C-alpha positions in Angstrom: 23.6 -83.1 -53.7 24.1 -80.3 -51.2 23.5 -80.7 -47.5 21.0 -78.3 -45.9 22.4 -75.4 -44.0 22.1 -75.9 -40.2 20.4 -73.5 -38.0 23.7 -72.6 -36.3 25.2 -71.7 -39.7 22.1 -69.7 -40.7 22.3 -67.8 -37.4 26.0 -67.1 -37.9 25.3 -65.7 -41.4 22.5 -63.5 -40.2 24.6 -62.2 -37.3 27.5 -61.4 -39.6 25.2 -59.6 -42.0 23.6 -57.6 -39.2 27.0 -56.5 -38.0 28.1 -55.7 -41.5 25.1 -53.5 -42.2 25.2 -51.9 -38.8 28.9 -50.9 -39.3 28.0 -49.7 -42.8 25.1 -47.6 -41.4 27.3 -46.2 -38.7 29.9 -45.1 -41.2 27.4 -43.5 -43.5 25.9 -41.6 -40.5 29.3 -40.5 -39.3 30.2 -39.2 -42.8 26.8 -37.4 -43.1 27.2 -35.7 -39.7 30.7 -34.7 -40.5 29.7 -33.2 -43.8 26.9 -31.4 -42.1 29.3 -29.8 -39.6 32.2 -29.3 -42.0 30.9 -26.0 -43.4 30.6 -24.5 -39.9 34.0 -25.8 -38.9 35.5 -24.1 -42.0 33.8 -20.8 -41.1 35.0 -21.0 -37.5 38.6 -21.7 -38.6 38.5 -18.8 -41.0 37.3 -16.5 -38.3 40.0 -17.7 -35.9 42.7 -17.2 -38.6 41.4 -13.7 -39.2 41.4 -12.8 -35.5 45.0 -14.1 -35.2 46.1 -12.0 -38.2 44.4 -8.9 -36.6 46.1 -9.5 -33.3 42.8 -10.2 -31.5 43.7 -13.7 -30.4 45.1 -14.4 -27.0 47.3 -17.3 -25.8 45.1 -19.9 -24.2 45.6 -20.2 -20.4 44.8 -23.8 -19.7 44.5 -23.0 -15.9 41.4 -20.9 -16.6 39.6 -23.8 -18.3 
């Protein structure tokens, strides 16, 4: 016969599951937000490459930031 699970063990299981699902949710949200921004990042990168090719880009002066 099995022994009943103690409250401490149940609590530990619940905490681990909560942490697992929170990490899983955070990863999904992060992936979603990146996908949402990815298209815009690609557009900006293409524009930057085009400006560099046309000679419109300037060397960044970090002292002016």
